[in-house]
C-alpha positions as CSV (number, residue, x, y, z in Angstrom):
1,M,25.7,10.1,-1.4
2,H,23.8,12.7,0.8
3,R,25.8,15.1,2.9
4,S,26.4,14.4,6.6
5,L,25.8,17.4,8.8
6,S,27.1,16.0,12.1
7,P,28.6,18.7,14.4
8,S,32.2,18.4,15.7
9,P,32.6,16.9,19.2
10,A,33.7,20.3,20.5
11,A,30.5,22.1,19.3
12,P,29.0,24.3,22.0
13,V,25.6,23.4,23.5
14,D,22.8,24.4,21.1
15,K,20.2,26.5,22.9
16,T,18.3,27.4,19.8
17,I,14.5,26.8,19.9
18,Y,13.5,25.2,16.7
19,P,9.7,25.7,15.9
20,S,7.8,22.6,14.8
21,S,5.0,24.4,12.9
22,D,4.5,27.5,10.8
23,G,0.7,27.4,11.0
24,R,0.3,26.7,7.3
25,P,-2.2,24.1,6.1
26,L,-1.1,20.5,5.6
27,A,-2.0,20.4,1.9
28,E,-3.2,22.7,-0.9
29,T,-6.5,21.0,-1.7
30,G,-8.5,17.9,-0.7
31,I,-6.9,16.1,-3.6
32,H,-3.4,17.1,-2.5
33,C,-4.3,16.0,1.1
34,K,-5.6,12.6,-0.2
35,N,-2.4,12.0,-2.1
36,F,-0.3,13.0,0.9
37,V,-2.1,10.7,3.3
38,A,-2.1,7.8,0.8
39,L,1.6,8.1,-0.1
40,L,2.7,8.5,3.5
41,D,0.7,5.4,4.5
42,I,2.0,3.3,1.6
43,L,5.7,4.2,2.0
44,D,5.7,4.0,5.8
45,R,4.0,0.5,5.7
46,H,6.2,-0.7,2.8
47,F,9.4,0.0,4.9
48,A,7.8,-0.9,8.2
49,D,10.1,-3.8,8.8
50,D,13.3,-1.8,8.4
51,P,14.0,0.0,11.7
52,W,16.6,2.2,10.0
53,V,14.3,3.8,7.5
54,Y,12.3,7.0,8.4
55,V,9.4,8.1,6.2
56,W,7.4,11.2,7.1
57,G,6.0,14.5,5.7
58,N,5.1,18.1,6.4
59,L,7.9,18.2,9.0
60,F,10.4,21.0,9.5
61,V,13.8,19.8,8.3
62,Y,16.5,22.0,9.8
63,Y,19.9,21.9,8.0
64,E,22.0,24.5,9.7
65,R,22.8,24.1,13.4
66,G,21.8,27.1,15.5
67,N,19.8,28.8,12.7
68,K,16.1,28.3,13.0
69,R,15.5,30.1,9.7
70,K,17.4,27.4,7.7
71,H,14.6,24.9,7.3
72,V,12.5,23.3,4.6
73,T,9.2,21.4,4.8
74,P,9.0,18.6,2.3
75,D,5.6,17.2,1.6
76,L,7.0,13.7,2.0
77,F,10.6,12.6,2.6
78,F,12.5,9.3,3.1
79,V,15.7,8.9,5.0
80,R,17.8,5.7,5.2
81,G,20.1,5.3,8.2
82,V,18.1,6.9,11.0
83,P,15.8,5.1,13.5
84,K,12.1,5.3,13.2
85,N,11.7,6.1,16.9
86,P,8.0,5.1,17.0
87,D,7.8,5.6,20.7
88,K,9.2,9.1,20.4
89,P,7.8,10.9,17.3
90,R,10.0,13.7,16.0
91,D,8.7,17.3,16.3
92,Y,11.2,18.3,13.7
93,F,14.2,16.8,11.9
94,L,17.6,18.2,12.8
95,C,20.0,17.0,10.1
96,W,23.2,17.5,12.1
97,E,21.8,15.5,15.0
98,E,20.4,12.7,12.8
99,G,23.6,12.6,10.8
100,H,21.7,12.4,7.5
101,T,19.7,14.6,5.1
102,P,16.7,13.2,3.2
103,D,17.5,10.7,0.4
104,F,14.2,11.1,-1.4
105,V,11.5,13.9,-1.5
106,I,8.1,14.2,-3.0
107,E,6.4,17.6,-3.4
108,L,2.7,17.7,-4.2
109,T,2.9,20.9,-6.2
110,S,0.3,23.4,-7.4
111,K,0.1,26.9,-9.0
112,S,0.7,28.5,-5.6
113,T,3.8,26.5,-4.8
114,R,5.3,25.9,-8.2
115,K,7.8,28.7,-8.1
116,E,9.2,27.4,-4.8
117,D,9.0,23.7,-5.8
118,V,10.9,24.2,-9.1
119,G,13.1,27.0,-7.9
120,K,14.2,27.6,-4.3
121,K,13.3,24.1,-3.0
122,K,14.8,22.3,-6.0
123,E,18.1,24.2,-5.6
124,L,18.1,23.6,-1.9
125,Y,17.5,19.8,-2.3
126,R,20.2,19.7,-5.0
127,D,22.9,22.0,-3.7
128,V,22.6,21.9,0.1
129,L,20.8,18.8,1.2
130,K,22.0,16.7,-1.6
131,V,18.7,14.9,-1.9
132,R,19.4,11.9,-4.2
133,E,16.0,11.8,-5.8
134,Y,13.3,14.5,-6.1
135,L,9.7,13.9,-7.4
136,L,7.2,16.6,-8.3
137,F,3.5,15.7,-8.8
138,D,1.0,18.2,-10.0
139,P,-2.3,16.3,-9.4
140,L,-4.5,19.0,-10.9
141,G,-2.3,19.5,-13.9
142,D,-2.0,23.2,-13.1
143,Y,1.4,23.7,-14.7
144,L,3.5,20.5,-14.9
145,K,3.5,18.8,-18.3
146,P,3.7,15.9,-17.7
147,R,2.2,16.2,-14.3
148,L,4.7,13.8,-12.7
149,Q,8.4,14.5,-13.0
150,G,11.4,13.1,-11.2
151,F,15.1,13.9,-10.9
152,R,18.1,12.0,-9.7
153,L,21.3,13.7,-8.4
154,R,24.3,12.9,-10.6
155,D,27.6,14.8,-10.4
156,G,25.9,17.7,-8.6
157,E,23.1,18.1,-11.1
158,Y,19.5,16.8,-11.3
159,E,18.9,14.5,-14.3
160,P,15.4,13.1,-15.2
161,L,14.5,9.8,-13.6
162,N,14.4,6.7,-15.9
163,E,11.0,5.8,-17.2
164,I,10.0,2.1,-17.3
165,D,6.7,1.1,-18.9
166,G,5.4,4.6,-18.4
167,R,6.4,4.8,-14.7
168,L,9.2,6.7,-13.0
169,S,11.8,4.4,-11.5
170,S,13.3,5.3,-8.1
171,E,16.6,3.7,-7.3
172,V,16.5,5.0,-3.8
173,L,13.2,3.3,-2.9
174,G,13.3,0.4,-5.3
175,L,9.8,1.4,-6.4
176,H,8.0,2.9,-9.4
177,F,5.6,5.8,-9.5
178,E,2.8,6.5,-12.0
179,A,0.3,9.3,-12.3
180,E,-3.3,8.2,-13.0
181,G,-5.7,11.1,-13.1
182,V,-5.4,13.1,-9.9
183,D,-3.7,10.2,-8.0
184,L,-0.1,9.2,-7.7
185,H,0.3,5.4,-7.5
186,V,3.2,3.4,-6.3
187,Y,4.3,0.0,-7.7
188,D,6.6,-2.7,-6.5
189,P,8.6,-3.8,-9.6
190,A,9.5,-7.1,-7.8
191,S,5.9,-8.2,-7.7
192,G,4.5,-6.0,-10.4
193,Q,1.7,-5.1,-8.0
194,R,0.4,-1.7,-7.0
195,L,0.9,-0.9,-3.4
196,L,-2.4,-0.1,-1.7
197,T,-3.3,2.1,1.3
198,T,-4.2,0.4,4.5
199,P,-8.0,1.1,4.1
200,K,-7.9,-0.5,0.6
201,L,-6.0,-3.5,1.9
202,F,-8.7,-3.9,4.6
203,D,-11.3,-3.6,1.9
204,E,-9.6,-6.2,-0.3
205,A,-9.2,-8.5,2.7
206,A,-12.9,-8.1,3.5
207,V,-13.8,-8.8,-0.1
208,A,-11.5,-11.9,-0.1
209,R,-13.1,-13.1,3.2
210,D,-16.6,-12.6,1.8
211,R,-15.6,-14.4,-1.4
212,A,-14.1,-17.2,0.7
213,T,-17.2,-17.4,2.9
214,A,-19.4,-17.5,-0.2
215,E,-17.3,-20.2,-1.7
216,R,-17.5,-22.2,1.5
217,D,-21.2,-21.8,1.6
218,R,-21.4,-22.8,-2.0
219,V,-19.4,-26.0,-1.4
220,S,-21.4,-26.7,1.7
221,A,-24.7,-26.3,-0.2
222,E,-23.3,-28.5,-3.0
223,R,-22.4,-31.1,-0.4
224,D,-25.8,-30.8,1.2
225,R,-27.4,-31.3,-2.2
226,A,-25.2,-34.3,-2.9
227,T,-26.1,-35.8,0.5
228,A,-29.8,-35.1,-0.1
229,E,-29.5,-36.7,-3.6
230,R,-27.8,-39.8,-2.1
231,D,-30.4,-40.0,0.6
232,R,-33.2,-39.7,-2.0
233,A,-31.5,-42.4,-4.2
234,A,-31.1,-44.7,-1.2
235,A,-34.7,-44.1,-0.2
236,E,-35.8,-45.0,-3.7
237,R,-33.6,-48.1,-3.7
238,D,-35.1,-49.1,-0.3
239,S,-38.6,-48.5,-1.7
240,V,-38.0,-50.6,-4.8
241,S,-36.4,-53.3,-2.7
242,A,-39.4,-53.3,-0.3
243,E,-41.8,-53.5,-3.3
244,N,-39.7,-56.4,-4.8
245,E,-39.8,-58.3,-1.5
246,Q,-43.6,-57.7,-1.3
247,L,-44.0,-59.1,-4.8
248,L,-41.9,-62.1,-4.0
249,R,-43.9,-62.8,-0.9
250,E,-47.2,-62.5,-2.8
251,L,-45.8,-64.7,-5.6
252,A,-44.7,-67.3,-3.0
253,E,-48.1,-67.2,-1.3
254,L,-49.8,-67.6,-4.7
255,R,-47.7,-70.7,-5.5
256,R,-48.5,-72.2,-2.1
257,R,-52.2,-71.8,-2.7
258,L,-51.9,-73.3,-6.1
259,D,-50.0,-76.3,-4.7
260,L,-52.7,-76.8,-2.0
261,A,-55.4,-76.7,-4.6
262,G,-53.8,-79.5,-6.6
263,P,-54.1,-80.0,-10.4
264,A,-57.2,-78.7,-12.1
265,S,-59.7,-81.6,-13.0
């Protein structure tokens, strides 16, 4: 379980000003940024119906009350047991006020951040924040082999995450993660489906709508062709019927004339 950092009821008023930014860029490269945006979108939407799950990233997480130097900025983090507060977005995350530390962290690592990600940050997540699961993804393959690695906190130490069908299994999220090229994909083991970003879902919905429209048009065209064929067949039957009636009339007229003429002498 992660550590509660709630202050005692007698704690003095905290007048510390906690910065919400350090001026550093959001992500290392465009590829890192793409993964950040995609993962945040996917995880936030996947847990959208749970009001007590908070998913965010690149946010200052302060873990020592009154000390503005004691903070870390996970690329993405997941906390269960705190409200989403969609009407009042957080400028930072104060662990002692929230009563929770992150349960799950993803770092999109690179050559320039690797020492911190596998050193200082990993130790902080393990020893101080007690982050239950920690994922490292090196999209460019700069130094991690394999480029996706994960750890689960057990008895105060980080142990490798279980691998299922080539994917890392997260007990905290109930999801699986798989590296494919420069992208980190998320899978729902319950459905076996890959979770898609909102734009991709819209794209797939548009394709499905277009496919459904094309199918309706095809069925309508088939129906119109069938109707036209029935009309053509009916017209042919009417034509044949009219020709038969005309022949019968002509035959009757011929017989009448023959009867009037009498027998041949």
